[in-house]
N, C-alpha and C positions, 0 to 999 in steps of 0.2 A: 589603301591598303597603308599600315605603318611599316617600320623597318622590321618588326617583328616576323610579320606576316609575309612580306618579301624574302627576308632572310630566309624562311623554312623553304619557300620554293625554290630559291637558289640552291641550296644544300638539296635539295632532292635533285634537281637537275644534276648536278655536280655527281651525286650519288650513283643516277642513273646509267654515266657516262663513264664513271671511275677509270675501268681497264681502259678504255681506249685513248683517254685523255692522260693516264699514266705513260703509256706507249710512244703518243704523240711528243708529250711534254721532256723527253730524253732522247729524241732523235735529230737534236741539231745543236751546233755549238750556241747559239743563243736558245736556251730551252725553252720552250714555247707551247702553248697549245690553245686551240680554240672551241668553243662551244655554242651552237646557234639556239635560238627557240626556249633563251633563259626563263622566260616569264611569260604568261600568257599575254597574246598579241595586243589585245586592248589595253592593258597595263603598260606596256612598253609605248604604246601612242601616247596615251595619257603623259609619262614623263617626256616624252618629246614634246608633247604641245605645252606642256609647264615651265621648257627653258624660255629664260628670257631672251630679247631682242640683246645683237650684241653692243647695242648704246649703253645697258645697262650693266656691260661686265665691263673688264679692264683690255684694253688690247695692248698688247706687247708686239714691236716690230722693229727688225733689226737686220743686218745680213744673215744671223743665225735662223729668226723664224718671224712668223707674223700668224698672231690667233691670239684669241679672245678666250679669259679664263675667270675664275672667282672661286673663291672658297669661303664665302661672307654670305654662308647657306640663308642666315636669315632674312637676307632681303629679297627671296623669291617664294615663288610657289613653296608651301611647306612638304609637298611631294618630292622636291628633290634633294631636300635633305632626309629624307626617308631612305630615298634609294641610295643615296651615297652611303650611311650608316649601316644600310643593310648589309652590303659588303664587309661589315665589319663584326658584325655578330659571331658569336662564339662558335655557332655551329656549323655556319660557313667558313671560318678560319681551320677550323680542325678537319671539315672536308677538303679545301685546299691544299692541307700539311700531307695529307695521304694523298693526293694526284701528285704534287710535286717533291716528296719528300722531304721538303725543307722543314726541321723542326725548331720550335721556338719563337715563332714570328709573334710580333705584335702589331696590330693596327695603328693607323696615320691619326688617332681621335682628334688632333687639333688641325687638319688636314693642312700639315706643313708643304706638301707636295700635291694634295688630293683637293677635290672639289669637281667643279663641272668647266666644260672648256665647249667651244664653238669655233669652226674654222668655215669661211666663206670663200668665193672665188678667188682664186690666186694667193689662198692662204697657203702655208706649208712649214715645215719643221725639218731643219738640216739635220744629216746624221750626227748622233751625238750619243755621249754617255751621260747617263744619268748622275748627280753630283753621289757621291757613295756613302754618305753620312745622314744622319741627323745633324740638326744647327751644333751642338755641342761634342759631335762625334764620338757618341757614347754607345749608337746602334749603328750597323749597316741596312742600307737600303737594299732588301734582297729580291722582291717582287712588285710587279707591277699589276694591277688591275684594272682592265678597260673594256667600259662597256658601251656599245655603239647604239644609237636609238633613232637614227633618220630614217623614215621607212624607204623602202624601193631603192635602198642604195645600191649602186651596181662599181664595178671596176671601171667602167669610162670615166665614172664620174670624178677619179682621182681620190684626193684626200685618204688614202690608203696606208695603213701602215708597213713599213720596210723594216726589216729583221736581214742585218749586214752580217751573214756568219762569217765572212771573211774579212770582215773590215770594210772600212771606207774607200777601200780602191777596187773592191771587189764589186760581185753583182747582189741585190737585195734579193730576198724572198718575200713576195708581197701578202700580205694578209687584207683581202680586202673589208672595208668598215661597216660591213654588212648590218642592216637592222636588227636588233635584238639579240647581237653577238656579244660574247665575252673573250675578250683574250688575256691569257696571263703569259707574263714574260718575265723571265728571270734578270737579276741584274748584277753585271758584275763586271771586270776590268774588259770582258771582249763584247759586251752586250749593246753592240752600235746599234740603234735604230733611229726612225726619221718617219715622217708623214710627208708624202709626196704632194705637190701641188694640186689643190680643188681647181677642176676644171669646169664647174658648172656654177650658177647662180640661185645656189641650195646651201642651207645649214647644214652643216655636218656637225652633229651633236656628241657629245661623249661623257661619261659619267667616270671618273678617277678615281682608283684608290690604290694605297704604296703600304707593303709590310716593312717590317723593320726587324733583325733579329740582333741579339748579341756578338752572333759569329759571322763570319764573312762566308759567301757562297766558296770561295775558292782556299786553298789551304795555306792562306797567309795572309797577314794585316796588310792594308793597303787604305791610300785615302787620295780622292781627285776631284776638283771640283765639277761641274756641269762642263762637259767639254765637246764642242762642237765642230765639225770639220765641213768643207765644200765636198759636194758631189762629185765624182769622178771627173764631170764636164765641167766644173768651176775651180779649175785650179789657180788663179788668182784669188777668188774667196778663199779657197783653204789655204792660202799661206797667209791670210791676216788673221784666220780664225785659229791659226795653231800659235801664232803671235800671241791670240788673247788668251789662250789656254795659258800657257807661260806665263803671263802676266797676273791673270786672276789666282793661280796656282800661288805664286811667289806673293801676292797679298795675303792668303790666307794663311801662309807661315806663321805671319805677323801679328793679322789679326784673326783669334780661331773662331769667332761666330761670326765673321764677316763685318762689313763696317755700313750697311745698308740694311734698316729695317726691310721686310718684305712685305710687301700689303697682302700678296698670297697665303695667308694663313687665316683660320677662321677666329676671329677676337671675339669671344663669348666668354661671358664670367666664369672666373677661376673655378666655381662648385660645380661647373659644369663638364671640365674635362680635365686629364692629368697631363695635357702635352707641354710642350714648350715655345716660344716664339721661333720664328724662321729668321734668315738672313738672306739677301737679294742673289741668287744666282753664285749658288754656293753647291 
């Protein structure tokens, strides 16, 4: 299948459960909803099978996270590029707007923050806020779309999305990274989220997309870098990461576009996209 065919299927599934998804999205501080059986099962399996080995992706590791990711989609099975961009089709975007009530969204054509990710045993992502804008601070990041494709993934495996409705000092709401599940999550100044540690020797694979808008989701303007915190049981790490936030936020006041070019961006010929380049951890 190509991106248009995938997009048609995704749009139909979203429309079938629109009423439920609308109600679910508005029921938490971090607005979110999940839908299962997004694609025919055999197609979701094909996408999982097409994922590269972690050695062919970029491994990022620090106190903040440990995960593999890539945005350079032309390095891999073409199927992966098709499913990434299926979520950027206008029909899908319109269906998502109807569910979330967020109007005027635009997809991340250059994959400034989207693409594919893979997590293995002991990989994790600490509680964090995503950076608030695109590189040039012209648009706000307003919605994450996370499509999980690892067969038979269960709660006990770890590697599940956590939404911290009461902030990183509270208790998270866990969303299992279930096979063939799409999660949509609003991003704003209260959207603390994480991925708990993977407990099994298996690959947890995700196709990620992010939508931007000229308007913030909150009723005021704001700007922040990607901001990581420690988990409640990590008080020392939390102090270190709070200092890291202050340092990087200060740097961005002087270097508006960041100081390090981010490899996590789809570097394809300019006539194939209209996006802009990205900078690291902003």
